Biopython code that builds the backbone (N, CA, C, O; Angstrom):
import numpy as np
from Bio.PDB.StructureBuilder import StructureBuilder

atoms = [
    (1, "MET", "N", (24.198, 17.210, -4.920)),
    (1, "MET", "CA", (22.717, 16.795, -4.912)),
    (1, "MET", "C", (21.752, 17.294, -5.662)),
    (1, "MET", "O", (21.236, 16.462, -6.408)),
    (2, "LYS", "N", (21.307, 18.430, -5.723)),
    (2, "LYS", "CA", (19.710, 18.601, -6.273)),
    (2, "LYS", "C", (20.369, 18.612, -7.547)),
    (2, "LYS", "O", (19.847, 17.738, -8.239)),
    (3, "GLN", "N", (21.186, 19.146, -8.103)),
    (3, "GLN", "CA", (21.423, 18.876, -9.623)),
    (3, "GLN", "C", (21.189, 17.523, -9.471)),
    (3, "GLN", "O", (20.086, 17.412, -10.004)),
    (4, "ILE", "N", (21.521, 16.375, -9.074)),
    (4, "ILE", "CA", (21.880, 15.055, -9.289)),
    (4, "ILE", "C", (19.655, 14.705, -9.410)),
    (4, "ILE", "O", (19.195, 14.135, -10.400)),
    (5, "GLU", "N", (18.652, 15.228, -8.144)),
    (5, "GLU", "CA", (17.910, 15.181, -7.658)),
    (5, "GLU", "C", (17.099, 15.839, -9.290)),
    (5, "GLU", "O", (16.721, 14.863, -9.937)),
    (6, "ALA", "N", (16.924, 16.576, -9.697)),
    (6, "ALA", "CA", (16.416, 17.488, -10.666)),
    (6, "ALA", "C", (17.058, 16.813, -11.899)),
    (6, "ALA", "O", (16.767, 17.596, -12.803)),
    (7, "THR", "N", (17.722, 15.868, -12.411)),
    (7, "THR", "CA", (17.950, 15.078, -13.791)),
    (7, "THR", "C", (17.880, 14.046, -13.206)),
    (7, "THR", "O", (18.405, 13.114, -13.815)),
    (8, "ILE", "N", (17.333, 13.742, -12.019)),
    (8, "ILE", "CA", (16.255, 12.057, -11.637)),
    (8, "ILE", "C", (15.072, 12.691, -12.538)),
    (8, "ILE", "O", (14.896, 12.647, -13.755)),
    (9, "ILE", "N", (14.460, 13.188, -11.689)),
    (9, "ILE", "CA", (12.963, 14.051, -11.541)),
    (9, "ILE", "C", (12.706, 14.218, -13.632)),
    (9, "ILE", "O", (11.709, 13.865, -14.262)),
    (10, "LYS", "N", (13.489, 14.606, -13.971)),
    (10, "LYS", "CA", (13.237, 14.727, -15.406)),
    (10, "LYS", "C", (13.470, 13.341, -16.129)),
    (10, "LYS", "O", (12.675, 13.234, -17.063)),
    (11, "LEU", "N", (14.291, 12.258, -16.006)),
    (11, "LEU", "CA", (14.442, 10.974, -16.618)),
    (11, "LEU", "C", (13.073, 10.345, -15.971)),
    (11, "LEU", "O", (12.233, 10.064, -16.827)),
    (12, "VAL", "N", (12.839, 10.178, -15.134)),
    (12, "VAL", "CA", (11.566, 9.818, -14.686)),
    (12, "VAL", "C", (10.573, 10.124, -15.139)),
    (12, "VAL", "O", (9.972, 10.861, -14.356)),
    (13, "LYS", "N", (9.646, 9.813, -16.707)),
    (13, "LYS", "CA", (8.683, 9.791, -17.294)),
    (13, "LYS", "C", (7.006, 9.371, -16.814)),
    (13, "LYS", "O", (6.077, 10.179, -16.824)),
    (14, "ASN", "N", (6.917, 8.140, -16.466)),
    (14, "ASN", "CA", (5.657, 8.039, -15.336)),
    (14, "ASN", "C", (5.214, 8.433, -13.964)),
    (14, "ASN", "O", (6.044, 8.477, -13.056)),
    (15, "LYS", "N", (4.177, 8.671, -13.794)),
    (15, "LYS", "CA", (4.027, 9.912, -12.378)),
    (15, "LYS", "C", (3.899, 9.271, -11.823)),
    (15, "LYS", "O", (3.852, 9.858, -10.742)),
    (16, "ALA", "N", (3.639, 7.232, -11.458)),
    (16, "ALA", "CA", (4.001, 6.542, -10.391)),
    (16, "ALA", "C", (5.518, 6.630, -10.139)),
    (16, "ALA", "O", (5.591, 6.760, -8.918)),
    (17, "GLY", "N", (6.672, 6.630, -10.602)),
    (17, "GLY", "CA", (7.799, 6.565, -10.463)),
    (17, "GLY", "C", (7.693, 8.249, -9.817)),
    (17, "GLY", "O", (6.986, 8.305, -8.811)),
    (18, "ARG", "N", (8.206, 9.394, -10.196)),
    (18, "ARG", "CA", (7.799, 10.785, -9.862)),
    (18, "ARG", "C", (7.774, 10.959, -8.897)),
    (18, "ARG", "O", (8.489, 11.718, -8.242)),
    (19, "GLU", "N", (6.079, 9.613, -8.226)),
    (19, "GLU", "CA", (5.700, 10.103, -7.045)),
    (19, "GLU", "C", (6.613, 9.581, -6.111)),
    (19, "GLU", "O", (6.979, 10.359, -5.230)),
    (20, "LYS", "N", (7.214, 8.054, -6.107)),
    (20, "LYS", "CA", (7.969, 7.820, -5.597)),
    (20, "LYS", "C", (9.190, 8.611, -4.689)),
    (20, "LYS", "O", (9.327, 8.661, -3.467)),
    (21, "PHE", "N", (10.327, 9.428, -6.186)),
    (21, "PHE", "CA", (10.637, 10.317, -6.219)),
    (21, "PHE", "C", (10.764, 11.075, -4.810)),
    (21, "PHE", "O", (11.368, 11.032, -3.738)),
    (22, "LEU", "N", (9.743, 11.836, -5.560)),
    (22, "LEU", "CA", (9.022, 12.766, -4.400)),
    (22, "LEU", "C", (8.757, 12.107, -3.027)),
    (22, "LEU", "O", (8.811, 12.764, -1.988)),
    (23, "LEU", "N", (8.576, 11.271, -3.045)),
    (23, "LEU", "CA", (8.418, 10.907, -1.034)),
    (23, "LEU", "C", (9.392, 10.590, -1.274)),
    (23, "LEU", "O", (9.576, 11.494, -2.089)),
    (24, "TYR", "N", (10.465, 9.949, -1.305)),
    (24, "TYR", "CA", (11.778, 9.871, -0.765)),
    (24, "TYR", "C", (12.599, 11.480, -0.832)),
    (24, "TYR", "O", (13.545, 11.784, -0.106)),
    (25, "CYS", "N", (12.112, 12.186, -1.655)),
    (25, "CYS", "CA", (13.280, 13.365, -1.235)),
    (25, "CYS", "C", (12.249, 13.934, -0.101)),
    (25, "CYS", "O", (12.872, 14.570, 0.749)),
    (26, "LEU", "N", (10.274, 13.858, 0.242)),
    (26, "LEU", "CA", (10.008, 14.300, 1.604)),
    (26, "LEU", "C", (10.708, 13.827, 2.314)),
    (26, "LEU", "O", (11.533, 14.440, 2.991)),
    (27, "LYS", "N", (10.550, 12.788, 2.311)),
    (27, "LYS", "CA", (11.398, 11.549, 3.517)),
    (27, "LYS", "C", (12.241, 11.957, 4.297)),
    (27, "LYS", "O", (12.183, 12.084, 5.520)),
    (28, "SER", "N", (13.365, 12.254, 3.300)),
    (28, "SER", "CA", (14.385, 12.667, 3.841)),
    (28, "SER", "C", (15.146, 14.045, 3.975)),
    (28, "SER", "O", (16.305, 14.452, 3.900)),
    (29, "ARG", "N", (13.766, 14.593, 4.233)),
    (29, "ARG", "CA", (14.471, 16.107, 3.796)),
    (29, "ARG", "C", (12.868, 16.654, 4.995)),
    (29, "ARG", "O", (12.588, 17.852, 5.054)),
    (30, "TRP", "N", (12.001, 15.582, 5.829)),
    (30, "TRP", "CA", (11.326, 16.377, 6.541)),
    (30, "TRP", "C", (11.249, 17.194, 7.933)),
    (30, "TRP", "O", (10.467, 18.112, 8.181)),
    (31, "GLU", "N", (12.268, 16.635, 8.813)),
    (31, "GLU", "CA", (12.757, 17.439, 9.503)),
    (31, "GLU", "C", (12.900, 19.370, 8.688)),
    (31, "GLU", "O", (12.297, 20.420, 8.912)),
    (32, "GLN", "N", (13.936, 18.996, 7.801)),
    (32, "GLN", "CA", (13.786, 20.674, 7.557)),
    (32, "GLN", "C", (13.046, 20.819, 6.850)),
    (32, "GLN", "O", (13.429, 21.443, 5.861)),
    (33, "ILE", "N", (11.488, 20.355, 6.857)),
    (33, "ILE", "CA", (10.714, 21.395, 5.909)),
    (33, "ILE", "C", (9.889, 21.807, 6.933)),
    (33, "ILE", "O", (9.688, 22.999, 7.164)),
    (34, "MET", "N", (9.266, 20.668, 7.730)),
    (34, "MET", "CA", (8.343, 20.901, 8.662)),
    (34, "MET", "C", (9.042, 21.392, 10.015)),
    (34, "MET", "O", (8.113, 21.668, 10.775)),
    (35, "GLY", "N", (10.254, 21.622, 10.651)),
    (35, "GLY", "CA", (10.794, 21.260, 11.716)),
    (35, "GLY", "C", (10.677, 21.094, 12.611)),
    (35, "GLY", "O", (9.988, 22.009, 13.061)),
    (36, "VAL", "N", (10.949, 20.340, 13.430)),
    (36, "VAL", "CA", (11.534, 19.199, 14.705)),
    (36, "VAL", "C", (10.475, 19.115, 15.356)),
    (36, "VAL", "O", (9.888, 18.238, 14.722)),
    (37, "GLN", "N", (9.748, 19.434, 16.256)),
    (37, "GLN", "CA", (8.556, 19.570, 16.608)),
    (37, "GLN", "C", (7.454, 18.584, 15.869)),
    (37, "GLN", "O", (6.857, 17.547, 16.158)),
    (38, "ILE", "N", (7.525, 19.505, 14.742)),
    (38, "ILE", "CA", (6.015, 18.513, 13.922)),
    (38, "ILE", "C", (6.542, 17.743, 13.197)),
    (38, "ILE", "O", (5.661, 17.582, 12.353)),
    (39, "ALA", "N", (7.724, 16.861, 12.773)),
    (39, "ALA", "CA", (8.850, 15.854, 12.431)),
    (39, "ALA", "C", (8.355, 14.443, 13.375)),
    (39, "ALA", "O", (7.788, 13.369, 13.174)),
    (40, "LYS", "N", (8.906, 15.132, 14.409)),
    (40, "LYS", "CA", (8.660, 14.314, 15.992)),
    (40, "LYS", "C", (7.449, 13.887, 16.138)),
    (40, "LYS", "O", (7.342, 12.837, 16.771)),
    (41, "HIS", "N", (6.184, 14.533, 15.622)),
    (41, "HIS", "CA", (5.212, 14.036, 15.636)),
    (41, "HIS", "C", (4.092, 13.261, 14.383)),
    (41, "HIS", "O", (2.937, 12.932, 14.654)),
    (42, "SER", "N", (4.596, 13.118, 13.314)),
    (42, "SER", "CA", (4.537, 12.819, 12.175)),
    (42, "SER", "C", (5.095, 12.778, 10.578)),
    (42, "SER", "O", (5.512, 13.742, 9.936)),
    (43, "ALA", "N", (5.008, 11.736, 10.246)),
    (43, "ALA", "CA", (6.592, 10.940, 8.788)),
    (43, "ALA", "C", (4.890, 11.248, 7.714)),
    (43, "ALA", "O", (3.721, 11.585, 7.899)),
    (44, "PRO", "N", (5.926, 10.802, 6.468)),
    (44, "PRO", "CA", (5.031, 11.257, 4.930)),
    (44, "PRO", "C", (5.238, 9.847, 4.946)),
    (44, "PRO", "O", (6.232, 9.440, 5.546)),
    (45, "THR", "N", (4.470, 9.022, 4.389)),
    (45, "THR", "CA", (3.735, 7.171, 4.764)),
    (45, "THR", "C", (3.950, 7.298, 3.047)),
    (45, "THR", "O", (5.041, 7.072, 2.522)),
    (46, "ARG", "N", (2.836, 7.659, 2.346)),
    (46, "ARG", "CA", (3.035, 7.466, 0.501)),
    (46, "ARG", "C", (2.606, 8.886, 0.227)),
    (46, "ARG", "O", (2.631, 9.937, 0.869)),
    (47, "LEU", "N", (2.105, 8.425, -1.262)),
    (47, "LEU", "CA", (1.855, 9.766, -2.594)),
    (47, "LEU", "C", (1.243, 9.467, -3.447)),
    (47, "LEU", "O", (1.371, 9.574, -4.667)),
    (48, "GLU", "N", (0.700, 9.163, -2.968)),
    (48, "GLU", "CA", (-0.736, 8.183, -4.649)),
    (48, "GLU", "C", (-2.356, 9.457, -5.029)),
    (48, "GLU", "O", (-3.378, 9.834, -4.457)),
    (49, "ARG", "N", (-1.613, 9.670, -6.374)),
    (49, "ARG", "CA", (-3.168, 10.468, -6.815)),
    (49, "ARG", "C", (-2.614, 11.963, -6.550)),
    (49, "ARG", "O", (-3.273, 12.622, -7.355)),
    (50, "GLY", "N", (-2.010, 12.601, -6.064)),
    (50, "GLY", "CA", (-1.323, 13.156, -6.581)),
    (50, "GLY", "C", (-1.769, 14.015, -4.350)),
    (50, "GLY", "O", (-1.407, 15.128, -3.968)),
    (51, "ILE", "N", (-2.294, 13.328, -3.785)),
    (51, "ILE", "CA", (-2.509, 13.458, -2.114)),
    (51, "ILE", "C", (-0.966, 12.844, -1.436)),
    (51, "ILE", "O", (-0.639, 11.758, -1.913)),
    (52, "LEU", "N", (-0.329, 13.234, -0.739)),
    (52, "LEU", "CA", (0.842, 13.698, 0.053)),
    (52, "LEU", "C", (-0.049, 12.541, 1.840)),
    (52, "LEU", "O", (-0.771, 13.223, 2.569)),
    (53, "TYR", "N", (0.150, 10.979, 2.247)),
    (53, "TYR", "CA", (-0.828, 11.065, 3.316)),
    (53, "TYR", "C", (0.843, 10.992, 4.110)),
    (53, "TYR", "O", (1.896, 10.422, 3.824)),
    (54, "VAL", "N", (0.405, 11.866, 5.186)),
    (54, "VAL", "CA", (1.422, 11.708, 6.320)),
    (54, "VAL", "C", (0.432, 11.302, 7.216)),
    (54, "VAL", "O", (-0.751, 11.529, 6.965)),
    (55, "ASN", "N", (0.967, 10.422, 8.770)),
    (55, "ASN", "CA", (0.469, 9.351, 9.711)),
    (55, "ASN", "C", (0.914, 10.561, 10.990)),
    (55, "ASN", "O", (1.989, 11.143, 11.136)),
    (56, "THR", "N", (-0.114, 10.640, 11.650)),
    (56, "THR", "CA", (1.075, 11.357, 13.298)),
    (56, "THR", "C", (0.292, 10.603, 14.686)),
    (56, "THR", "O", (-0.893, 10.344, 14.894)),
    (57, "ASP", "N", (1.412, 10.411, 15.427)),
    (57, "ASP", "CA", (0.836, 9.950, 16.160)),
    (57, "ASP", "C", (-0.389, 10.172, 17.065)),
    (57, "ASP", "O", (-1.040, 9.163, 17.336)),
    (58, "ASN", "N", (-0.691, 11.049, 17.443)),
    (58, "ASN", "CA", (-2.482, 10.562, 17.758)),
    (58, "ASN", "C", (-3.534, 11.885, 16.988)),
    (58, "ASN", "O", (-3.160, 12.604, 16.062)),
    (59, "SER", "N", (-4.710, 11.931, 17.572)),
    (59, "SER", "CA", (-5.848, 12.821, 16.273)),
    (59, "SER", "C", (-5.578, 13.815, 17.027)),
    (59, "SER", "O", (-5.443, 14.704, 16.186)),
    (60, "ALA", "N", (-5.378, 14.364, 18.174)),
    (60, "ALA", "CA", (-4.660, 15.658, 18.362)),
    (60, "ALA", "C", (-3.110, 16.553, 17.304)),
    (60, "ALA", "O", (-2.529, 17.638, 17.350)),
    (61, "TRP", "N", (-3.040, 15.473, 16.593)),
    (61, "TRP", "CA", (-1.600, 16.197, 15.455)),
    (61, "TRP", "C", (-2.001, 16.095, 14.963)),
    (61, "TRP", "O", (-2.091, 17.264, 14.586)),
    (62, "SER", "N", (-2.933, 15.262, 13.947)),
    (62, "SER", "CA", (-3.758, 15.381, 12.640)),
    (62, "SER", "C", (-4.702, 16.384, 12.573)),
    (62, "SER", "O", (-5.122, 16.932, 11.554)),
    (63, "HIS", "N", (-5.004, 16.587, 13.692)),
    (63, "HIS", "CA", (-6.423, 17.758, 13.790)),
    (63, "HIS", "C", (-5.537, 19.281, 13.496)),
    (63, "HIS", "O", (-5.927, 20.276, 12.887)),
    (64, "ASN", "N", (-4.152, 19.013, 14.212)),
    (64, "ASN", "CA", (-3.420, 20.168, 14.140)),
    (64, "ASN", "C", (-2.570, 20.584, 12.816)),
    (64, "ASN", "O", (-2.136, 21.731, 12.708)),
    (65, "LEU", "N", (-2.361, 19.629, 11.845)),
    (65, "LEU", "CA", (-1.961, 19.725, 10.627)),
    (65, "LEU", "C", (-3.057, 19.307, 9.911)),
    (65, "LEU", "O", (-2.719, 18.723, 8.882)),
    (66, "LEU", "N", (-3.985, 19.371, 10.038)),
    (66, "LEU", "CA", (-4.864, 19.845, 9.316)),
    (66, "LEU", "C", (-5.864, 21.060, 9.195)),
    (66, "LEU", "O", (-6.759, 21.159, 8.355)),
    (67, "MET", "N", (-5.526, 22.032, 10.258)),
    (67, "MET", "CA", (-6.000, 23.118, 10.096)),
    (67, "MET", "C", (-4.769, 23.682, 9.454)),
    (67, "MET", "O", (-4.938, 24.782, 8.929)),
    (68, "MET", "N", (-3.266, 23.039, 9.364)),
    (68, "MET", "CA", (-2.158, 24.433, 8.831)),
    (68, "MET", "C", (-2.328, 23.307, 7.747)),
    (68, "MET", "O", (-1.153, 23.136, 7.423)),
    (69, "LYS", "N", (-2.943, 22.583, 7.118)),
    (69, "LYS", "CA", (-2.623, 22.494, 5.242)),
    (69, "LYS", "C", (-2.186, 23.461, 4.514)),
    (69, "LYS", "O", (-0.959, 23.571, 4.530)),
    (70, "LEU", "N", (-2.492, 23.866, 4.169)),
    (70, "LEU", "CA", (-2.021, 24.767, 3.346)),
    (70, "LEU", "C", (-0.429, 25.594, 3.438)),
    (70, "LEU", "O", (0.760, 25.388, 3.196)),
    (71, "GLN", "N", (-1.172, 26.447, 3.861)),
    (71, "GLN", "CA", (0.502, 26.778, 5.406)),
    (71, "GLN", "C", (1.715, 25.436, 4.691)),
    (71, "GLN", "O", (2.536, 25.701, 3.813)),
    (72, "LEU", "N", (1.529, 23.936, 5.372)),
    (72, "LEU", "CA", (2.609, 22.788, 4.611)),
    (72, "LEU", "C", (2.497, 22.736, 2.869)),
    (72, "LEU", "O", (3.427, 22.930, 2.087)),
    (73, "LEU", "N", (1.409, 22.491, 2.611)),
    (73, "LEU", "CA", (1.551, 22.088, 1.274)),
    (73, "LEU", "C", (2.425, 23.508, 0.348)),
    (73, "LEU", "O", (2.807, 23.439, -0.821)),
    (74, "VAL", "N", (2.599, 24.964, 1.466)),
    (74, "VAL", "CA", (3.966, 26.321, 0.327)),
    (74, "VAL", "C", (4.598, 25.391, 1.285)),
    (74, "VAL", "O", (4.005, 24.547, 0.612)),
    (75, "LYS", "N", (5.196, 24.735, 2.162)),
    (75, "LYS", "CA", (6.642, 24.832, 2.683)),
    (75, "LYS", "C", (6.910, 23.269, 1.777)),
    (75, "LYS", "O", (7.777, 23.601, 0.968)),
    (76, "ILE", "N", (6.782, 22.652, 1.674)),
    (76, "ILE", "CA", (6.274, 21.201, 0.735)),
    (76, "ILE", "C", (7.157, 21.596, -0.150)),
    (76, "ILE", "O", (8.363, 21.436, -0.340)),
    (77, "ARG", "N", (5.731, 22.496, -0.965)),
    (77, "ARG", "CA", (6.177, 22.849, -2.928)),
    (77, "ARG", "C", (7.439, 23.968, -2.477)),
    (77, "ARG", "O", (7.997, 24.240, -3.541)),
    (78, "HIS", "N", (8.046, 24.644, -1.473)),
    (78, "HIS", "CA", (8.841, 25.637, -1.540)),
    (78, "HIS", "C", (10.192, 24.445, -1.008)),
    (78, "HIS", "O", (11.263, 25.053, -1.020)),
    (79, "SER", "N", (10.337, 23.215, -0.642)),
    (79, "SER", "CA", (10.717, 22.902, -0.184)),
    (79, "SER", "C", (11.616, 22.212, -1.323)),
    (79, "SER", "O", (12.835, 22.346, -1.424)),
    (80, "LEU", "N", (10.524, 21.206, -2.429)),
    (80, "LEU", "CA", (11.338, 21.009, -3.270)),
    (80, "LEU", "C", (11.059, 21.326, -4.753)),
    (80, "LEU", "O", (11.192, 20.559, -5.706)),
    (81, "LEU", "N", (10.535, 22.957, -4.761)),
    (81, "LEU", "CA", (12.160, 23.507, -5.686)),
    (81, "LEU", "C", (13.231, 22.942, -5.787)),
    (81, "LEU", "O", (13.920, 22.348, -6.616)),
    (82, "SER", "N", (13.227, 23.351, -4.435)),
    (82, "SER", "CA", (15.772, 22.836, -4.598)),
    (82, "SER", "C", (15.685, 21.754, -5.495)),
    (82, "SER", "O", (16.625, 21.383, -6.199)),
    (83, "ALA", "N", (14.139, 21.049, -5.470)),
    (83, "ALA", "CA", (15.148, 19.436, -6.039)),
    (83, "ALA", "C", (14.392, 19.357, -7.432)),
    (83, "ALA", "O", (14.972, 18.682, -8.282)),
    (84, "VAL", "N", (13.185, 19.942, -7.799)),
    (84, "VAL", "CA", (12.387, 19.764, -9.019)),
    (84, "VAL", "C", (12.006, 21.175, -9.268)),
    (84, "VAL", "O", (12.385, 22.155, -8.627)),
    (85, "SER", "N", (10.987, 21.137, -10.564)),
    (85, "SER", "CA", (10.645, 21.954, -10.769)),
    (85, "SER", "C", (8.954, 22.473, -9.783)),
    (85, "SER", "O", (8.017, 21.678, -9.701)),
    (86, "LEU", "N", (8.910, 23.675, -9.247)),
    (86, "LEU", "CA", (7.349, 23.944, -9.173)),
    (86, "LEU", "C", (6.662, 23.690, -9.980)),
    (86, "LEU", "O", (5.601, 23.600, -9.362)),
    (87, "LYS", "N", (6.451, 23.494, -10.953)),
    (87, "LYS", "CA", (5.378, 22.684, -11.769)),
    (87, "LYS", "C", (5.070, 21.444, -11.283)),
    (87, "LYS", "O", (4.035, 21.050, -10.745)),
    (88, "THR", "N", (6.146, 20.844, -11.551)),
    (88, "THR", "CA", (6.635, 19.713, -11.818)),
    (88, "THR", "C", (5.525, 19.074, -9.645)),
    (88, "THR", "O", (4.542, 18.446, -9.251)),
    (89, "ALA", "N", (6.594, 19.793, -9.151)),
    (89, "ALA", "CA", (5.409, 20.000, -7.168)),
    (89, "ALA", "C", (4.620, 19.902, -7.311)),
    (89, "ALA", "O", (4.059, 18.809, -7.231)),
    (90, "GLU", "N", (3.899, 21.282, -7.703)),
    (90, "GLU", "CA", (1.938, 21.469, -8.013)),
    (90, "GLU", "C", (1.553, 20.534, -8.034)),
    (90, "GLU", "O", (0.874, 19.914, -7.216)),
    (91, "ALA", "N", (1.965, 20.269, -9.060)),
    (91, "ALA", "CA", (1.395, 19.185, -10.567)),
    (91, "ALA", "C", (1.700, 17.326, -9.885)),
    (91, "ALA", "O", (1.052, 16.397, -10.367)),
    (92, "THR", "N", (2.378, 17.174, -9.157)),
    (92, "THR", "CA", (2.319, 15.982, -8.341)),
    (92, "THR", "C", (1.692, 15.978, -6.774)),
    (92, "THR", "O", (1.505, 14.963, -6.102)),
    (93, "ILE", "N", (1.432, 17.280, -6.385)),
    (93, "ILE", "CA", (1.070, 16.902, -4.453)),
    (93, "ILE", "C", (-0.240, 18.224, -4.992)),
    (93, "ILE", "O", (-0.417, 19.347, -5.465)),
    (94, "LYS", "N", (-0.697, 17.327, -4.605)),
    (94, "LYS", "CA", (-2.384, 18.481, -4.961)),
    (94, "LYS", "C", (-2.685, 18.800, -3.223)),
    (94, "LYS", "O", (-2.772, 19.877, -2.633)),
    (95, "ASP", "N", (-2.756, 17.889, -2.898)),
    (95, "ASP", "CA", (-4.121, 17.979, -1.094)),
    (95, "ASP", "C", (-2.904, 17.006, 0.029)),
    (95, "ASP", "O", (-1.864, 16.428, -0.287)),
    (96, "MET", "N", (-3.447, 17.122, 1.121)),
    (96, "MET", "CA", (-3.133, 15.811, 2.016)),
    (96, "MET", "C", (-3.521, 15.181, 2.450)),
    (96, "MET", "O", (-4.696, 15.340, 2.120)),
    (97, "MET", "N", (-3.479, 14.110, 3.308)),
    (97, "MET", "CA", (-4.489, 13.498, 4.150)),
    (97, "MET", "C", (-3.866, 12.925, 5.483)),
    (97, "MET", "O", (-2.914, 12.158, 5.336)),
    (98, "PHE", "N", (-4.339, 13.238, 6.916)),
    (98, "PHE", "CA", (-3.366, 12.491, 8.166)),
    (98, "PHE", "C", (-4.557, 12.027, 8.415)),
    (98, "PHE", "O", (-5.728, 12.356, 8.222)),
    (99, "GLN", "N", (-3.586, 10.634, 9.195)),
    (99, "GLN", "CA", (-3.370, 9.389, 8.991)),
    (99, "GLN", "C", (-3.157, 9.400, 10.405)),
    (99, "GLN", "O", (-2.424, 10.384, 10.508)),
    (100, "ASN", "N", (-3.372, 8.787, 11.996)),
    (100, "ASN", "CA", (-2.957, 8.469, 13.427)),
    (100, "ASN", "C", (-2.589, 7.563, 12.900)),
    (100, "ASN", "O", (-2.851, 6.875, 11.914)),
    (101, "GLY", "N", (-1.420, 7.669, 14.269)),
    (101, "GLY", "CA", (-0.155, 5.716, 14.057)),
    (101, "GLY", "C", (0.234, 6.064, 12.930)),
    (101, "GLY", "O", (-0.211, 6.058, 11.782)),
    (102, "LEU", "N", (2.024, 6.670, 13.955)),
    (102, "LEU", "CA", (2.945, 6.772, 13.384)),
    (102, "LEU", "C", (3.858, 5.377, 12.526)),
    (102, "LEU", "O", (4.097, 4.550, 13.406)),
    (103, "PRO", "N", (4.259, 5.019, 11.544)),
    (103, "PRO", "CA", (5.175, 3.715, 11.111)),
    (103, "PRO", "C", (5.883, 2.956, 11.798)),
    (103, "PRO", "O", (6.306, 3.961, 12.368)),
    (104, "LYS", "N", (6.482, 2.052, 12.351)),
    (104, "LYS", "CA", (6.956, 2.096, 13.181)),
    (104, "LYS", "C", (8.647, 2.149, 12.154)),
    (104, "LYS", "O", (8.943, 2.319, 10.972)),
    (105, "ASN", "N", (9.535, 1.842, 13.689)),
    (105, "ASN", "CA", (11.060, 2.625, 12.009)),
    (105, "ASN", "C", (10.780, 1.114, 12.216)),
    (105, "ASN", "O", (9.822, 0.691, 12.862)),
    (106, "THR", "N", (12.218, -0.072, 11.273)),
    (106, "THR", "CA", (11.904, -0.529, 9.976)),
    (106, "THR", "C", (14.078, -1.300, 9.941)),
    (106, "THR", "O", (14.668, -2.297, 9.525)),
    (107, "GLY", "N", (14.461, 0.173, 10.768)),
    (107, "GLY", "CA", (15.546, 0.149, 10.735)),
    (107, "GLY", "C", (16.707, 1.020, 10.843)),
    (107, "GLY", "O", (17.841, 0.554, 10.739)),
]
sb = StructureBuilder()
sb.init_structure("model")
sb.init_model(0)
sb.init_chain("A")
sb.init_seg("    ")
for serial, (resi, resn, name, xyz) in enumerate(atoms, 1):
    if name == "N":
        sb.init_residue(resn, " ", resi, " ")
    sb.init_atom(name, np.array(xyz, "f"), 0.0, 1.0, " ", f" {name:<3s}", serial, name[0])
structure = sb.get_structure()
């Protein structure tokens, strides 16, 4: 799987395409990256212009994750290292923003 992901990220040349693929990778690994407790209360929803938007189920979680932002970015970059090069992950995910309201499961 790692080899497939690495190949895909090399083939995708535009930034928007890379962001979509990296968001897919993050969504599929969110619980592994963040741990069960954080994943239960948060979800990555979009990646635009290097900013990862994470929705939380309440303002207390948004604040808590905001205080942990640097640690979370390190975890995310470390996890993406297995799928893509660290240089790509650092260049693509520069910051995080937290918003209240988890997206509803549609399937």
